[in-house]
N, C-alpha and C positions, 0 to 999 in steps of 0.2 A: 508420339507426340506426347508432351509433358503435360501432366495434369498437376495446376497451382491449388492449394491448397485456400479453400474458402476459410476466413475468422472464425466462420461459426462451428467449423469443424474441430478448431485449435482449443484446447483448453491450458486456463494457467493451472502455476502448481506453486507452489510454496516450499522450501525443504525445512523438513522436520525431524529430527533424529534419524540423520543417514537417510531419511528417505524422502521422497516424493508426493506430498499429496495436494489431488486435484483439488480447487478452489473454487471456481466458476468457466463459464464459458468466454472468451476474449470477446466476442461479441458483446458482451454486455457490460462493458466498460469503455464508457464517454470520456476520450481524452478531457482534460481537467478535473474531472469526478472521479469519487470515490465509492466503494461500494464495503461492506462489510462481511464478514466470512468466519464462520463458526468452525473452531478446530477440533479436531478430535480428543482434546483435553479440557475442553469446554471454555478456553481461552477465544477471542474474536480476534481478527486480523484485518486489517485496513489494505482493501488494494487500489494502486492508482495507475493511469495510466496520461500518459504527458501528453502534451500535441504533439511530440515527434514518435510515440509511439514506444517511448520507454518505458516498465512495467518496474512500479514497486510495492514492496509490503511493508507495514510496519504493525506492530499492537496499537489495536482498534481504541485500547481503554488511556482518556486523558490522565497522565499520572496527579495533575495539580487538581481534579475534580474525583476521580475515580471515575469519571463517566465514560461509557464505551462509545464516544462521539467523532473520534477521529477521521472517520470514513467521510463523514459531514461536512469536514473542515474545507479553507478555501486553498484553494493550492497555489502556485508561483515559485519566483528564483528570488535568491538573492543573494551575491555576489559568484553568481554563476550557478551556485545551487538548488535543487527543486526543492520545496519543502510542502509542507501543510500548516495550516493554521488552525490551533481548535476553536471549534464557533463558540465556545462559553467565553474563556478566559484571552484568547487568542496569543495565546505561544505557539511557534513556531516548531515544527519538526522536520529535521533533514530528514529526505524522505529514502536516501541511500542508507544514512547511518543511521536516523534514531536518535541523533541529537536532538537535543532542546537548543535554538538559536540564542535564545533568551536567558538562556541561565543554564550556565555547562556541565553544572552538577546533575542534570537532568537528563535521561534518554529513555525509550522506549526500544525494545528488540528491535530490530528490523531483519526482514529474511531476503533469502535468496529467492529470486523469481523464475519460471521459464515458461516457456508455452508445449505444449506435444501437439 
């Protein structure tokens, strides 16, 4: 008999400096919504789960305002690319790469994500 892992048993981890850091339980991520996580160096990451279950993580700091708010932004897709729009000035950031879709000169850090 095989036992399936419950989503409450899974941890979401980010790749940081050649190691993995647990940021939250998978069950805390609702599709289409983000959560903020404090990283060991004091920065924050915004973690998202899209409607298909794929996980993404980018820097939570909006580079246009300096506010740590990207985790509270609205998610969507543009030309097949998942993004989050900042809740302040509405710039969109690609969740896979961190690239700003509205200003090519701007990007935020994107993190590798896994569950364990």
